[in-house]
C-alpha positions as CSV (number, residue, x, y, z in Angstrom):
1,M,-47.2,-99.3,58.8
2,N,-50.5,-100.3,57.5
3,K,-52.2,-104.0,57.6
4,E,-54.5,-104.1,54.4
5,Y,-57.5,-106.4,54.5
6,E,-58.6,-106.9,51.0
7,Y,-60.7,-109.1,48.5
8,S,-59.3,-108.7,44.9
9,F,-60.3,-110.5,42.0
10,K,-60.3,-110.2,38.0
11,V,-63.7,-109.6,36.5
12,K,-65.1,-109.4,32.9
13,D,-66.7,-105.9,33.3
14,T,-66.6,-103.2,36.0
15,K,-70.0,-101.8,35.4
16,D,-71.8,-104.1,38.0
17,F,-69.5,-102.8,40.8
18,I,-69.8,-99.4,40.0
19,E,-73.6,-99.5,39.7
20,Y,-73.5,-101.4,43.1
21,C,-71.3,-98.4,44.7
22,T,-73.7,-95.9,43.0
23,L,-77.0,-97.6,44.3
24,N,-75.6,-98.1,47.8
25,K,-74.5,-94.5,48.2
26,Y,-70.7,-95.0,48.1
27,K,-69.0,-91.9,47.7
28,K,-67.0,-91.5,44.6
29,K,-63.5,-90.1,46.1
30,D,-61.3,-90.6,43.0
31,E,-60.8,-91.0,39.4
32,Y,-57.4,-91.1,37.8
33,L,-54.9,-92.9,35.5
34,Q,-52.1,-94.7,37.3
35,T,-48.9,-96.4,36.1
36,R,-47.2,-98.7,38.7
37,I,-43.8,-100.2,38.4
38,L,-43.2,-103.2,40.8
39,Y,-39.7,-103.8,41.8
40,K,-38.7,-107.1,43.5
41,N,-35.6,-108.9,44.4
42,G,-37.1,-112.4,45.1
43,G,-37.5,-111.8,48.7
44,P,-40.9,-110.9,50.7
45,I,-41.1,-107.5,50.1
46,M,-41.5,-105.7,46.9
47,A,-41.4,-101.9,46.2
48,R,-43.7,-99.8,44.1
49,I,-43.2,-96.5,42.4
50,T,-46.9,-95.4,41.5
51,E,-47.7,-92.2,39.3
52,N,-51.2,-91.1,39.9
53,I,-52.3,-89.0,36.8
54,Y,-55.4,-86.6,37.9
55,N,-56.8,-83.9,36.0
56,D,-54.9,-81.0,37.7
57,K,-51.8,-82.6,38.9
58,V,-49.5,-85.7,38.8
59,L,-48.5,-87.5,42.2
60,K,-45.5,-89.9,42.3
61,V,-45.1,-92.3,45.3
62,L,-42.6,-94.9,46.5
63,N,-44.1,-97.5,49.1
64,F,-43.3,-101.1,50.0
65,K,-45.7,-104.2,50.4
66,D,-45.4,-107.8,51.1
67,D,-45.1,-109.7,47.9
68,N,-48.1,-111.9,47.9
69,L,-49.3,-111.5,44.7
70,N,-51.0,-115.0,44.6
71,D,-54.2,-116.0,43.1
72,N,-56.1,-115.9,46.5
73,T,-59.1,-113.7,46.6
74,L,-58.5,-112.5,50.0
75,K,-55.2,-110.8,51.1
76,V,-53.7,-109.4,54.1
77,S,-50.6,-107.5,53.5
78,R,-48.4,-105.3,55.3
79,E,-48.0,-101.7,53.5
80,S,-45.5,-99.1,54.2
81,K,-46.6,-95.3,54.4
82,D,-46.2,-93.5,51.1
83,L,-43.0,-91.4,50.3
84,I,-44.1,-88.8,47.8
85,I,-41.3,-88.4,45.1
86,N,-40.3,-85.4,43.8
87,Y,-37.1,-83.5,42.1
88,D,-35.3,-83.3,45.3
89,N,-35.5,-86.9,46.4
90,Q,-35.6,-88.9,42.8
91,E,-31.9,-89.6,43.3
92,F,-32.3,-91.0,46.9
93,V,-35.2,-93.3,45.7
94,D,-33.4,-94.6,42.6
95,S,-30.0,-95.4,45.1
96,L,-32.4,-97.0,47.8
97,I,-33.9,-99.3,44.9
98,E,-30.6,-100.1,44.0
99,I,-29.0,-100.8,47.3
100,L,-32.0,-103.2,48.2
101,G,-31.4,-105.0,44.8
102,L,-34.7,-104.4,43.6
103,T,-35.2,-104.7,39.7
104,N,-38.3,-103.5,37.5
105,K,-40.3,-106.7,37.2
106,K,-43.6,-105.4,35.8
107,V,-45.4,-102.2,34.6
108,L,-49.0,-101.8,35.0
109,K,-51.0,-99.0,33.6
110,R,-54.8,-98.5,34.5
111,K,-57.7,-96.1,35.1
112,R,-58.8,-96.3,38.7
113,Y,-62.2,-95.6,40.3
114,V,-62.2,-95.2,44.1
115,Y,-65.6,-95.5,46.2
116,E,-65.9,-95.1,49.8
117,K,-68.6,-95.7,52.5
118,N,-68.0,-96.0,56.2
119,N,-64.9,-98.5,56.4
120,V,-64.9,-100.1,53.4
121,K,-63.2,-98.7,50.2
122,F,-63.6,-100.0,46.4
123,E,-60.8,-99.8,44.1
124,I,-62.0,-100.6,40.5
125,D,-59.3,-101.0,38.0
126,E,-59.6,-100.9,34.0
127,Y,-56.2,-101.9,33.0
128,T,-54.8,-100.9,29.6
129,D,-51.5,-102.8,29.9
130,P,-51.9,-105.9,30.7
131,V,-55.6,-105.8,29.5
132,M,-57.9,-106.7,32.2
133,N,-60.4,-105.4,35.0
134,V,-59.7,-105.8,38.8
135,V,-61.9,-105.1,41.5
136,A,-60.7,-104.7,45.1
137,I,-62.8,-104.2,48.4
138,E,-60.6,-103.3,51.3
139,G,-61.1,-101.8,54.9
140,L,-62.2,-103.0,58.3
141,K,-62.6,-107.1,58.2
142,D,-66.3,-107.4,59.3
143,E,-67.7,-104.7,57.1
144,V,-65.6,-105.9,54.1
145,D,-66.7,-109.7,54.6
146,K,-70.3,-108.2,54.9
147,V,-70.0,-106.2,51.5
148,Y,-68.4,-109.2,50.0
149,N,-71.1,-111.5,51.0
150,E,-73.7,-109.0,49.7
151,L,-72.0,-109.1,46.3
152,E,-71.0,-112.7,45.9
153,K,-73.7,-113.6,43.2
154,I,-72.5,-110.5,41.1
155,I,-68.8,-111.7,41.6
156,N,-69.5,-115.3,40.8
157,C,-71.0,-114.3,37.6
158,N,-68.4,-111.8,36.7
159,K,-65.3,-113.3,38.1
160,I,-62.4,-114.6,35.8
161,D,-60.2,-117.3,37.4
């Protein structure tokens, strides 16, 4: 199980954050389309089935995460390892979601850009459904806090509450 330390916030535009990553020599790790279905049952954990659509392949995974989708900018959440979904285990995944009493609560569609440097990762999302932009900065606490503080002026000018 992973523990995720992440600042996440809605922004007017992603341009300044992509520019920050480029100017500060973050390596662009990925760029892909993503559809994520959130499954919930009113309890503290949600399931997520995520389909990542790359140029040359599609990867579908199931994982579980603390259901703390509050408006706090800083979130510390538990997150399970990913289970890759394929033809052989799709029926198992469906039955697991059903037996846990989880139901489809939300579908998210977005384009995701991932930049990494040292122990900091940016996930920059341009949503098409619902329409919005979200920036997440995650990784080791001290390094993530430092980057967040460096970006505070840009964040405050760009943030949507």
